[in-house]
C-alpha positions as CSV (number, residue, x, y, z in Angstrom):
1,M,74.9,98.9,82.0
2,A,73.8,95.4,81.3
3,S,76.0,93.3,78.8
4,N,76.0,90.0,77.2
5,L,79.2,90.9,75.5
6,P,82.8,89.3,75.9
7,Q,84.6,91.4,78.3
8,K,88.4,92.2,78.4
9,G,89.9,89.9,81.1
10,L,87.9,87.3,80.1
11,P,88.6,84.4,77.4
12,A,87.7,85.7,74.2
13,N,84.7,83.6,73.8
14,G,83.4,85.3,76.8
15,C,83.1,82.4,79.0
16,L,84.4,81.3,82.4
17,P,86.9,78.4,81.8
18,A,85.2,74.8,82.3
19,S,87.3,74.4,85.7
20,L,85.5,77.6,87.1
21,H,82.1,76.7,86.2
22,C,82.9,72.9,87.8
23,Y,84.2,75.0,91.1
24,C,80.7,77.0,91.1
25,S,78.8,74.0,90.8
26,L,80.4,72.3,93.4
27,F,80.1,75.4,95.4
28,Q,76.2,75.7,94.9
29,Y,75.4,72.0,95.2
30,N,78.1,70.6,97.5
31,P,77.0,70.7,101.3
32,P,80.3,70.1,103.0
33,M,81.9,73.0,100.8
34,L,78.8,75.2,101.4
35,F,79.4,74.6,105.2
36,F,83.0,75.5,105.3
37,T,82.4,78.7,102.9
38,R,79.7,79.8,105.3
39,R,82.2,79.4,108.3
40,R,84.8,81.1,106.5
41,R,82.6,84.1,105.8
42,R,81.4,84.1,109.0
43,R,85.3,84.2,110.6
44,L,86.0,87.1,107.9
45,R,82.8,89.1,109.2
46,N,83.9,89.0,112.7
47,E,87.3,90.3,111.8
48,P,88.3,94.0,112.5
49,L,89.0,96.4,109.7
50,P,92.6,96.7,108.6
51,Q,94.0,100.2,110.5
52,G,93.3,103.1,108.2
53,W,90.1,101.4,106.3
54,L,87.9,103.3,108.3
55,Q,89.3,106.7,107.6
56,V,89.0,105.9,104.0
57,L,85.4,104.9,104.4
58,E,84.6,108.2,106.2
59,Q,86.4,110.5,103.8
60,E,85.6,109.0,100.4
61,V,82.3,107.1,100.5
62,P,79.4,109.5,101.2
63,L,77.0,106.4,101.4
64,Y,79.1,105.1,104.4
65,R,78.7,108.5,106.4
66,R,75.0,108.4,106.2
67,L,74.8,104.8,107.7
68,H,73.8,104.2,111.6
69,G,76.5,102.3,113.8
70,E,74.7,98.9,113.3
71,D,74.5,99.1,109.7
72,R,78.2,100.2,109.4
73,D,79.4,97.3,111.9
74,E,77.6,94.9,109.3
75,L,79.2,96.7,106.2
76,H,82.6,96.1,107.7
77,G,81.9,92.6,107.8
78,H,80.2,92.2,104.1
79,V,83.3,94.2,102.7
80,Q,85.9,91.8,104.3
81,V,84.2,88.8,102.7
82,L,83.8,90.5,99.5
83,L,87.5,91.8,99.3
84,A,88.6,88.1,100.1
85,E,86.4,86.7,97.2
86,K,86.6,88.7,94.5
87,A,89.5,89.3,92.3
88,F,90.4,92.9,91.1
89,E,92.0,93.5,87.9
90,G,93.1,96.8,86.3
91,G,92.0,97.4,82.7
92,G,94.3,98.9,80.1
93,G,97.4,98.8,82.5
94,F,95.4,100.5,85.1
95,A,97.0,99.8,88.7
96,V,94.1,99.0,91.3
97,T,94.9,99.9,94.8
98,E,93.8,99.0,98.0
99,R,92.1,101.8,98.6
100,M,90.0,101.6,95.6
101,R,89.4,98.1,96.1
102,L,87.8,99.3,99.5
103,I,85.8,102.1,97.9
104,I,84.1,99.8,95.4
105,A,83.5,97.0,98.0
106,A,82.0,99.5,100.6
107,Q,79.5,100.8,97.9
108,A,78.5,97.3,96.5
109,C,77.9,96.1,100.1
110,V,75.4,98.7,100.6
111,L,73.2,96.6,98.6
112,L,73.7,93.5,100.9
113,L,72.7,94.8,104.0
114,H,69.8,93.1,106.3
115,R,69.6,90.5,103.5
116,E,71.2,86.8,103.6
117,P,74.2,87.8,101.6
118,T,75.4,85.6,98.6
119,Y,78.1,88.2,97.8
120,Y,77.5,88.4,94.1
121,P,78.0,84.9,93.1
122,R,78.1,85.8,89.4
123,V,80.7,88.1,89.3
124,S,84.1,86.5,89.2
125,S,86.2,89.3,88.7
126,I,86.0,93.0,89.0
127,I,87.8,95.0,86.2
128,V,88.6,98.9,86.8
129,Y,89.7,101.1,84.1
130,E,90.9,104.3,84.9
131,E,88.4,106.1,82.9
132,E,85.7,105.5,80.2
133,Y,86.4,102.8,78.3
134,L,85.5,101.6,74.8
135,A,83.9,98.4,74.0
136,P,82.2,96.6,71.1
137,L,78.4,97.6,70.6
138,T,75.8,95.4,68.7
139,E,72.2,97.0,68.9
140,V,69.1,95.3,66.9
141,D,66.2,97.5,66.4
142,E,62.4,96.4,66.6
143,C,62.4,95.7,62.9
144,G,65.4,93.2,63.3
145,V,68.0,95.6,62.0
146,V,71.4,95.0,63.6
147,T,74.1,97.9,64.0
148,E,77.6,97.3,65.2
149,G,80.0,99.8,66.3
150,I,82.1,101.1,69.5
151,D,80.5,102.4,72.3
152,R,82.1,104.6,75.1
153,R,81.2,102.9,78.7
154,S,81.5,103.6,82.5
155,G,80.7,100.2,83.7
156,E,79.0,97.1,82.5
157,F,78.1,93.8,84.0
158,S,78.3,90.4,81.9
159,P,76.4,87.6,83.3
160,E,79.7,85.5,82.2
161,G,81.5,86.8,85.4
162,A,83.1,90.1,84.7
163,L,81.9,93.4,86.0
164,V,83.6,96.3,84.5
165,L,84.0,99.7,86.2
166,S,85.5,103.1,85.4
167,W,87.6,104.9,88.3
168,E,86.9,108.2,87.1
169,D,83.1,107.5,87.3
170,V,83.5,105.7,90.6
171,V,85.1,108.9,92.0
172,A,82.4,111.0,90.5
173,E,79.9,109.6,93.3
174,G,82.0,111.2,96.1
175,L,82.5,114.6,94.1
176,D,78.6,115.2,93.7
177,V,76.5,114.1,96.6
178,H,74.0,115.9,94.9
179,S,73.6,113.3,92.0
180,A,71.8,110.2,91.9
181,Y,74.5,108.7,89.8
182,N,76.4,105.8,91.2
183,V,78.2,103.4,88.6
184,V,78.7,100.8,91.3
185,L,75.4,100.6,92.8
186,H,73.8,100.8,89.0
187,E,76.3,97.7,87.8
188,F,76.0,95.4,91.0
189,A,72.1,96.0,90.9
190,H,72.3,94.4,87.6
191,E,74.1,91.3,89.1
192,L,71.1,91.0,91.8
193,D,68.8,91.2,88.7
194,A,70.3,88.3,87.0
195,E,70.9,86.2,90.3
196,D,67.3,86.8,91.5
197,G,65.4,87.0,88.2
198,I,63.7,90.4,89.2
199,T,62.8,92.1,85.9
200,A,62.0,88.7,84.1
201,G,59.9,88.1,86.9
202,T,55.9,88.1,87.2
203,G,55.3,88.6,90.9
204,G,54.0,91.9,92.6
205,F,57.6,93.6,92.5
206,A,58.3,92.9,89.0
207,E,54.9,94.4,88.1
208,I,55.3,97.5,90.1
209,L,58.9,97.8,88.5
210,R,57.5,97.6,84.9
211,R,54.6,99.8,85.8
212,N,57.0,102.4,87.0
213,Y,59.2,101.5,83.7
214,L,56.4,102.4,81.5
215,Q,55.8,105.8,83.4
216,L,59.2,106.8,82.7
217,K,59.1,105.9,79.3
218,R,56.2,108.2,79.1
219,S,57.7,110.8,81.1
220,V,60.6,111.0,78.8
221,R,58.8,111.0,75.7
222,L,57.0,113.9,76.9
223,G,59.9,115.8,78.3
224,R,58.2,115.5,82.1
225,P,60.9,116.2,84.7
226,T,61.6,112.9,87.2
227,A,63.6,111.9,90.0
228,L,65.0,109.0,87.9
229,D,67.6,109.4,85.2
230,E,66.2,109.0,81.9
231,Y,68.6,106.2,81.1
232,G,66.4,103.9,83.0
233,A,63.8,104.2,80.2
234,E,66.1,102.2,77.7
235,N,64.8,98.6,79.3
236,P,63.4,97.0,82.3
237,A,66.8,95.9,83.2
238,E,68.4,99.3,83.1
239,F,65.2,100.8,84.9
240,F,66.2,98.7,87.9
241,A,69.5,99.6,88.2
242,V,68.9,103.4,87.6
243,A,65.9,103.1,90.4
244,T,68.4,101.4,92.8
245,E,70.6,104.2,92.5
246,C,68.3,107.0,93.1
247,F,66.9,105.0,96.1
248,F,70.2,105.2,97.6
249,Q,71.3,108.1,96.4
250,E,68.4,110.4,96.4
251,P,65.8,108.6,98.6
252,L,63.8,111.6,99.6
253,S,63.3,112.8,95.8
254,L,62.4,108.9,94.8
255,R,60.2,108.7,97.8
256,A,58.2,111.9,96.9
257,G,58.0,111.6,93.4
258,H,57.7,107.7,93.0
259,T,56.1,106.2,96.3
260,E,55.0,103.1,95.0
261,L,58.4,102.3,93.8
262,Y,60.2,103.5,96.7
263,R,58.0,101.1,99.1
264,A,58.6,98.3,96.7
265,L,62.4,98.8,96.7
266,S,62.6,99.4,100.8
267,E,61.0,96.2,100.9
268,Y,63.4,94.2,98.4
269,Y,66.5,96.0,100.2
270,R,65.0,96.0,103.4
271,Q,66.5,99.3,104.0
272,D,64.9,102.7,104.3
273,P,67.5,105.4,103.1
274,A,65.4,108.2,103.3
275,Q,65.6,107.9,107.2
276,W,69.3,107.9,107.1
277,G,69.8,111.6,107.2
278,D,71.1,114.3,104.9
279,S,72.9,112.9,101.6
280,C,74.9,115.8,101.6
281,T,76.6,115.3,104.7
282,S,80.4,116.2,104.2
283,P,83.5,114.1,105.2
284,P,85.0,114.8,108.7
285,G,87.3,117.8,108.7
286,S,86.1,119.1,105.2
């Protein structure tokens, strides 16, 4: 879920401290700092994974089991960088373990394969709750009527810097390999959208997304079956996030039912998950 609301773990105004904004500006526009950052990231990518991490990835990240050797090696490096650069916090007193951090980071880094990664610069902290959490909700309808209330959520991304996840929903991805649902892919896709201006754009990719978004809205209204979750009909940003989930989780279904969309996502992510193999692959020894 995309969000512009203040998040738990951030200041009350939902904004990053001025000092952190200054740091981000230096990071973006200071060539020496950028040079050292790239060198540090290159070093991290070349380090071997700590003992035991491969077993966790094999057993608890279905997406990882579908990757081929070279992609796995690339993923290992991206995971090292992401874990070194992002702060993980437990929401509501929840204790976030190294295993949890690894499982989340591995799925987030699948979206970075074959790209020049920037490692989600708009995410400063990843907040993990034990289960779905309550958050304030403000909605404005087409007539301008504002409705306020409380919403139960499994995850959300705030452009102010927080990405929030329900651990219960993260685990659900590993329990049902037939599902297109993946809250980690969904929320990190929102960051890519904010970073690249995807759904707000006017190019060919944005037009394909917009066209397929309108098709999904029509299918939902008429009760027609579709490979895409109907939540994607909420708005263009949610459509891109839902389409990303389906692209990686159920690529064969998406390619068969939405060929144009699949090709566009394949070009954007520079990947072809339909060629990876069976999404139902079981962990070793199961």
